[in-house]
C-alpha positions, -999 to +999 in steps of 0.1 A: -002+001-003+013+035-010+014+064+016+004+085-014-032+070-018-060+088+002-070+084+028-033+081+035-017+115+041+013+110+020+006+134-007-001+161+020+031+157+037+051+158+005+035+192-001+042+203+031+078+193+027+083+204-011+062+238-005+069+244+027+034+245+039+023+247+075-006+221+075-022+235+107-025+266+090-040+250+057-075+244+044-083+215+022-116+215-001-126+178-010-151+164-026-147+126-012-146+113+023-112+098+016-100+137+011-112+148+044-098+118+062-063+122+044-065+159+057-072+147+092-045+122+093-018+148+077-029+175+106-047+199+081-061+226+102-094+230+083-111+207+060-144+213+041-163+193+020-179+201-015-212+187-018-216+159-046-250+153-040-279+154-015-268+123+004-236+136+015-232+127+053-197+117+069-190+106+102-159+099+124-126+113+115-139+125+081-164+149+097-161+181+076-155+217+091-183+228+068-201+217+037-206+240+003-221+236-028-193+251-048-158+263-046-171+301-047-193+294-018-163+278+001-142+310-009-171+334+003-170+316+036-129+319+039-130+353+031-156+363+056 
């Protein structure tokens, strides 16, 4: 199993190392539960979900900090 496959956090850690990111100060917007699980495991500060349909419900470590209908809605929230 590769640590680069979600929900493993390997790709996020690689981005941190290569780009000098502070993951606790970062935001991730994903469209799948595995995106949010990877963010939690990597220590990303805030993880949001972009809604893919009306049945989006997540539980456990993948609970989003917010759910948005579009990237624009998420950006508006972050800029407020």
